[in-house]
Rosetta silent file (secondary structure, phi, psi, omega in degrees, C-alpha in Angstrom):
SEQUENCE: XXXXXXXXXXXXXXXXXXXXXXXXXXXXXXXXXXXXXXXXXXXXXXXXXXXXXXXXXXXXXXXXXXXXXXXXXXXXXXXXXXXXXXXXXXXXXXXXXXXXXXXXXXXXXXXXXXXXXXXXXXXXXXXXXXXXXXXXXXXXXXXXXXXXXXXXXXXXXXXXXXXXXXXXXXXXXXXXXXX
SCORE:     score description
SCORE:     0.000 S_00000001
   1 L     0.000  157.876 -176.333   -7.853   17.799   12.738 S_00000001
   2 L   -67.875  146.670  176.101  -11.624   18.082   12.897 S_00000001
   3 L   -62.079  137.924  179.125  -13.936   15.620   11.138 S_00000001
   4 L  -118.832  -12.930 -179.614  -15.107   16.999    7.803 S_00000001
   5 L  -110.868  140.711  173.988  -17.250   14.162    6.473 S_00000001
   6 L   -78.326  168.978  176.842  -20.596   12.998    7.823 S_00000001
   7 H   -59.308  -40.383  179.072  -21.322    9.297    8.291 S_00000001
   8 H   -63.315  -42.850  179.618  -23.390    9.371    5.088 S_00000001
   9 H   -66.153  -40.447  176.850  -20.490   10.975    3.171 S_00000001
  10 H   -62.133  -44.264  179.852  -17.987    8.451    4.544 S_00000001
  11 H   -62.843  -44.410  178.778  -20.325    5.600    3.577 S_00000001
  12 H   -62.071  -39.292  177.461  -20.839    7.067    0.086 S_00000001
  13 H   -61.527  -48.425  179.218  -17.061    7.381   -0.315 S_00000001
  14 H   -58.732  -42.722 -179.543  -16.549    3.717    0.635 S_00000001
  15 H   -64.319  -28.640 -179.153  -19.339    2.706   -1.769 S_00000001
  16 H   -77.189  -15.072  179.736  -17.597    4.696   -4.548 S_00000001
  17 L   -72.935  131.590 -178.057  -14.392    2.648   -4.228 S_00000001
  18 H   -50.099  -48.194 -175.503  -14.175    0.025   -6.988 S_00000001
  19 H   -66.046  -22.367 -175.469  -13.212   -2.755   -4.605 S_00000001
  20 H  -110.941   -1.031 -173.519  -16.124   -1.997   -2.250 S_00000001
  21 L   -59.746  -27.352 -178.440  -18.897   -0.962   -4.656 S_00000001
  22 L   -90.901   -1.393 -177.910  -20.661   -4.330   -4.426 S_00000001
  23 L   -78.017  138.043  178.204  -20.622   -4.428   -0.615 S_00000001
  24 L   -56.038  140.641 -177.065  -23.994   -3.860    1.078 S_00000001
  25 H   -57.542  -36.984  179.426  -24.420   -0.268    2.271 S_00000001
  26 H   -57.179  -44.188  179.625  -25.153   -1.476    5.825 S_00000001
  27 H   -64.870  -41.557 -179.408  -21.691   -3.070    6.049 S_00000001
  28 H   -69.396  -35.882  177.323  -20.004    0.042    4.686 S_00000001
  29 H   -64.445  -40.066  177.431  -21.930    2.315    7.070 S_00000001
  30 H   -61.262  -46.058  179.325  -20.775    0.165    9.985 S_00000001
  31 H   -66.166  -42.402  179.591  -17.171    0.439    8.802 S_00000001
  32 H   -60.050  -34.714 -178.995  -17.529    4.179    8.076 S_00000001
  33 H   -66.914  -21.251 -179.693  -18.717    4.759   11.641 S_00000001
  34 H   -94.252  -13.468 -175.119  -15.391    3.394   12.888 S_00000001
  35 L   -73.135  139.119  177.307  -13.222    5.362   10.440 S_00000001
  36 E  -109.300  131.943  179.509  -11.130    8.251   11.733 S_00000001
  37 E   -82.904  141.762  176.330  -10.333   11.132    9.392 S_00000001
  38 E  -134.646  131.322  176.425   -6.763   12.326    8.993 S_00000001
  39 E  -111.892  132.595 -176.181   -5.666   15.414    7.033 S_00000001
  40 E  -129.471  147.677  173.261   -2.019   15.641    5.952 S_00000001
  41 L   -94.740  161.925  177.232    0.132   18.247    4.259 S_00000001
  42 L   -53.995  131.766  179.068    2.652   17.450    1.524 S_00000001
  43 L    91.190  -11.861  177.913    5.654   15.745    3.113 S_00000001
  44 L   -68.503  136.905  177.550    3.808   14.611    6.246 S_00000001
  45 E   -89.543  128.049  178.342    4.657   11.063    7.262 S_00000001
  46 E   -82.045  -46.296  171.514    1.649    8.855    7.921 S_00000001
  47 E  -154.315  151.604  177.779    3.773    6.077    9.356 S_00000001
  48 L  -108.150  151.435  172.211    7.452    5.160    9.384 S_00000001
  49 L   -53.345  131.012  179.293    9.052    1.775    9.015 S_00000001
  50 L    96.272  -19.952  178.098    9.327    0.351   12.542 S_00000001
  51 L   -76.865  156.652  179.149    6.438    2.348   14.048 S_00000001
  52 E   -62.455  140.431  178.098    3.413    0.479   15.422 S_00000001
  53 L   -63.449  135.031  177.587    0.730   -0.449   12.878 S_00000001
  54 L  -119.057   15.159  173.628   -2.334    1.789   12.972 S_00000001
  55 L   103.871 -155.901 -175.983   -4.428   -0.037   10.389 S_00000001
  56 E  -102.984  145.635  179.619   -5.596    0.659    6.857 S_00000001
  57 E  -121.188  133.984  179.491   -5.843    4.067    5.209 S_00000001
  58 E  -115.263  125.603 -173.937   -8.299    4.933    2.417 S_00000001
  59 E   -85.611  116.998  175.697   -7.479    7.992    0.321 S_00000001
  60 E   -81.634  -48.147  175.048  -10.361   10.451   -0.062 S_00000001
  61 E  -149.986  154.366 -179.669   -8.164   13.037   -1.808 S_00000001
  62 L    99.668 -165.066  178.521   -4.443   13.503   -2.407 S_00000001
  63 E  -153.545  153.968 -174.546   -1.721   10.898   -2.897 S_00000001
  64 E  -135.518  137.187  173.888    0.719    8.907   -0.812 S_00000001
  65 E  -103.883  133.757  174.468    4.003    7.208   -1.656 S_00000001
  66 E  -103.830  134.155 -176.600    4.895    3.987    0.147 S_00000001
  67 E  -129.966  148.108  166.084    8.615    3.270    0.487 S_00000001
  68 E  -118.271  112.451 -171.928   10.863    0.511    1.692 S_00000001
  69 L    61.803 -129.741  179.305   14.126    2.256    2.455 S_00000001
  70 L   -90.851   -5.540 -175.049   14.740    4.645   -0.444 S_00000001
  71 E   -87.849  124.864  174.074   12.740    2.583   -2.956 S_00000001
  72 E   -73.930  124.568 -178.662    9.237    3.754   -3.869 S_00000001
  73 E   -95.108  -37.134 -174.703    7.007    0.686   -3.794 S_00000001
  74 E  -164.056  145.769  169.831    3.660    2.241   -4.680 S_00000001
  75 E  -112.081  121.558  179.689    1.874    5.530   -5.112 S_00000001
  76 E  -101.395  137.958 -175.530   -1.688    5.412   -3.802 S_00000001
  77 E  -122.645  177.393 -178.399   -4.266    7.869   -5.140 S_00000001
  78 L   -52.063  137.538 -179.545   -7.907    8.747   -4.332 S_00000001
  79 L    87.027   -0.509  179.753  -10.119    5.702   -4.001 S_00000001
  80 L  -107.967  158.099  177.559   -7.169    3.450   -3.137 S_00000001
  81 E  -112.811  152.687  172.943   -6.233    1.862    0.177 S_00000001
  82 E  -147.800  162.424 -176.811   -2.808    1.417    1.699 S_00000001
  83 E   142.126 -170.619 -178.330   -1.372   -0.033    4.869 S_00000001
  84 L  -130.009   82.207 -173.783   -0.072   -3.413    5.900 S_00000001
  85 L   -60.657  -23.151 -179.655   -3.076   -5.604    6.615 S_00000001
  86 L   -72.296  -13.620  179.440   -0.835   -8.596    7.323 S_00000001
  87 L   -85.941  144.365  171.750    0.407   -6.859   10.493 S_00000001
  88 L   -76.437  158.944  177.214   -1.411   -7.185   13.799 S_00000001
  89 L   -53.843  127.478  177.548   -2.444   -3.971   15.515 S_00000001
  90 L    89.912  -16.167  176.748    0.722   -2.422   16.987 S_00000001
  91 L   -64.749  153.316 -176.493    3.239   -4.591   15.080 S_00000001
  92 E   -71.680  137.299  176.816    6.025   -2.548   13.450 S_00000001
  93 L   -63.218  147.216  176.580    5.464   -1.250    9.916 S_00000001
  94 L   -97.065  -10.396 -177.570    7.679   -2.685    7.176 S_00000001
  95 L  -131.359  171.941  171.859    7.248    0.447    5.013 S_00000001
  96 E  -117.852  141.536  177.747    7.057    4.224    5.307 S_00000001
  97 E  -125.041  127.660 -176.453    4.098    6.192    3.902 S_00000001
  98 E  -130.496  135.521  176.312    4.398    9.912    3.077 S_00000001
  99 E   -69.490  133.397  179.068    1.811   12.332    1.675 S_00000001
 100 L   -86.747  -29.393 -178.596    2.909   13.721   -1.703 S_00000001
 101 L  -147.307 -179.190  175.544    0.400   16.600   -1.579 S_00000001
 102 L   -53.786  128.067 -174.552   -2.396   17.708    0.749 S_00000001
 103 E  -134.787  138.062  178.944   -4.068   14.380    1.518 S_00000001
 104 E  -120.072  120.481 -178.251   -7.294   13.415    3.282 S_00000001
 105 E  -127.468  157.968  167.933   -7.586    9.787    4.414 S_00000001
 106 E  -104.830  131.461  179.842   -9.895    7.603    6.432 S_00000001
 107 E  -109.021  124.953  178.871   -8.046    5.407    8.927 S_00000001
 108 E  -123.281  127.177 -177.257   -9.620    2.100    9.951 S_00000001
 109 L   -64.185  155.357  177.728   -7.893   -0.086   12.522 S_00000001
 110 H   -59.167  -41.879  179.033   -6.809   -3.589   11.553 S_00000001
 111 H   -60.218  -41.124  178.745   -9.131   -5.010   14.214 S_00000001
 112 H   -66.328  -37.727  177.285  -12.088   -3.118   12.682 S_00000001
 113 H   -63.109  -45.993 -179.176  -11.194   -4.415    9.207 S_00000001
 114 H   -69.044  -34.290  174.662  -11.088   -8.005   10.462 S_00000001
 115 H   -61.758  -44.311  178.837  -14.335   -7.528   12.407 S_00000001
 116 H   -63.448  -37.221  178.848  -15.997   -6.275    9.189 S_00000001
 117 H   -65.696  -37.915  178.673  -14.585   -9.276    7.310 S_00000001
 118 H   -70.643  -42.000 -176.339  -16.081  -11.626    9.926 S_00000001
 119 H   -76.332  -29.543 -174.708  -19.436   -9.854   10.046 S_00000001
 120 L  -132.227   92.709 -178.797  -19.794   -9.324    6.283 S_00000001
 121 H   -54.824  -30.940  177.235  -18.364  -12.101    4.060 S_00000001
 122 H   -61.930  -35.653  178.310  -18.897   -9.899    0.960 S_00000001
 123 H   -66.803  -43.874  178.436  -16.454   -7.418    2.470 S_00000001
 124 H   -60.598  -42.268  179.021  -13.871  -10.178    3.034 S_00000001
 125 H   -63.293  -39.258  178.672  -14.262  -11.339   -0.582 S_00000001
 126 H   -64.576  -39.708  178.091  -13.745   -7.752   -1.814 S_00000001
 127 H   -62.969  -45.548  179.605  -10.551   -7.454    0.247 S_00000001
 128 H   -62.229  -43.540  177.671   -9.227  -10.730   -1.181 S_00000001
 129 H   -60.834  -44.605  179.645  -10.045   -9.611   -4.749 S_00000001
 130 H   -62.194  -42.257  179.047   -8.302   -6.273   -4.169 S_00000001
 131 H   -68.318  -35.845  178.076   -5.211   -7.930   -2.756 S_00000001
 132 H   -63.828  -40.556  177.032   -5.150  -10.408   -5.635 S_00000001
 133 H   -63.149  -40.029  179.532   -5.183   -7.526   -8.130 S_00000001
 134 H   -66.151  -38.696  176.541   -2.313   -5.891   -6.260 S_00000001
 135 H   -62.945  -41.589  177.462   -0.317   -9.133   -6.361 S_00000001
 136 H   -61.207  -44.327  178.801   -0.897   -9.331  -10.125 S_00000001
 137 H   -60.732  -46.632  179.546    0.305   -5.730  -10.543 S_00000001
 138 H   -65.633  -38.805  177.807    3.434   -6.395   -8.479 S_00000001
 139 H   -62.977  -40.305  177.854    4.093   -9.667  -10.330 S_00000001
 140 H   -62.919  -39.049  176.780    3.858   -7.810  -13.644 S_00000001
 141 H   -63.651  -41.363  179.237    6.402   -5.275  -12.359 S_00000001
 142 H   -61.906  -45.311  179.461    8.772   -8.089  -11.360 S_00000001
 143 H   -61.088  -44.192  178.863    8.482   -9.672  -14.818 S_00000001
 144 H   -61.131  -45.443  179.749    9.122   -6.287  -16.463 S_00000001
 145 H   -66.042  -36.728  176.723   12.169   -5.640  -14.265 S_00000001
 146 H   -62.920  -38.296  176.660   13.544   -9.125  -14.943 S_00000001
 147 H   -64.005  -42.819  178.109   13.309   -8.377  -18.675 S_00000001
 148 H   -62.131  -46.038  179.164   15.161   -5.096  -18.204 S_00000001
 149 H   -62.347  -38.634  178.526   17.875   -6.806  -16.152 S_00000001
 150 H   -63.342  -44.416  177.530   18.233   -9.526  -18.784 S_00000001
 151 H   -64.395  -38.923  177.912   18.699   -6.929  -21.530 S_00000001
 152 H   -63.463  -44.543  178.448   21.178   -5.047  -19.340 S_00000001
 153 H   -59.106  -46.670  178.972   23.110   -8.268  -18.705 S_00000001
 154 H   -61.172  -43.251  179.708   23.224   -9.005  -22.444 S_00000001
 155 H   -63.205  -39.465  177.950   24.412   -5.440  -23.197 S_00000001
 156 H   -63.704  -43.530  179.256   27.212   -5.756  -20.621 S_00000001
 157 H   -61.887  -44.979  179.135   28.372   -9.062  -22.149 S_00000001
 158 H   -62.899  -29.524  179.695   28.326   -7.549  -25.650 S_00000001
 159 L   -84.114    1.077  178.981   30.396   -4.614  -24.371 S_00000001
 160 L    82.424   16.006  178.649   33.016   -7.030  -23.040 S_00000001
 161 L   -99.207  132.973 -178.567   32.128   -6.465  -19.382 S_00000001
 162 L   -87.397   95.132 -178.801   31.922   -9.544  -17.193 S_00000001
 163 L   -76.449  161.273  174.263   28.642   -9.052  -15.237 S_00000001
 164 L   -64.036  157.753  176.907   27.774  -11.064  -12.161 S_00000001
 165 L   -60.621  147.865 -177.022   25.738  -14.178  -12.799 S_00000001
 166 L   -57.403  -36.301 -175.843   22.009  -13.477  -13.057 S_00000001
 167 L   -99.095    9.341 -178.421   21.208  -15.571   -9.988 S_00000001
 168 L   -68.548  144.145  176.365   24.224  -14.480   -7.911 S_00000001
 169 L   -71.737  140.608  177.372   23.547  -13.168   -4.435 S_00000001
 170 L   -66.433  150.628  177.267   24.301   -9.455   -4.053 S_00000001
 171 L   -66.976  143.686  178.374   27.407   -8.531   -2.086 S_00000001
 172 L   -58.563  146.224  179.024   26.673   -7.523    1.515 S_00000001
 173 L   -56.580  135.445  177.371   26.334   -3.766    2.030 S_00000001
 174 L    89.093   -9.715  179.090   29.674   -2.137    2.788 S_00000001
 175 L   -84.336  149.886 -178.980   31.771   -4.943    1.295 S_00000001
 176 L   -94.135  142.384  177.585   34.269   -4.032   -1.398 S_00000001
 177 L   -71.942  139.514  177.700   34.234   -5.660   -4.835 S_00000001
 178 L   -98.875  138.448  179.812   37.296   -7.768   -5.585 S_00000001
 179 L   -94.396    0.000    0.000   38.930   -7.493   -9.002 S_00000001
């Protein structure tokens, strides 16, 4: 689809993102000049697990769900970024990303992100801070889920049901439970 944002508008959008607000405008303008706009309809797949990596996506408007298999991992909304920065350009995605509604994103290649990190240390620091916040959010979810599982385990024991041990490995897919 046709570009709808000017370089100034792309730069202003990047500057409006919490994680990038402290980055010098010059660095953001350089990055904005490399960004490619993508417009998606609800249900459009941005990338599928196994497809080659195409970089980082920044949501201008709309929302995207990231999935691993059938499990929703994250919903990204305007002003948020998604992608798999740990992958090299072209490596296969580990997740699938699907637009939930009409969505407008800026796509920046992994190589361009790393070039910006090399050229502008403030940008690299912002990326690290953003990833650290995401790790904290995911860690909090893990702690919450562990609490839920612990309560579930206790409820099963109280009901006289012999649950698997908390640290037991799950049975391989397709194997039948033995009584």
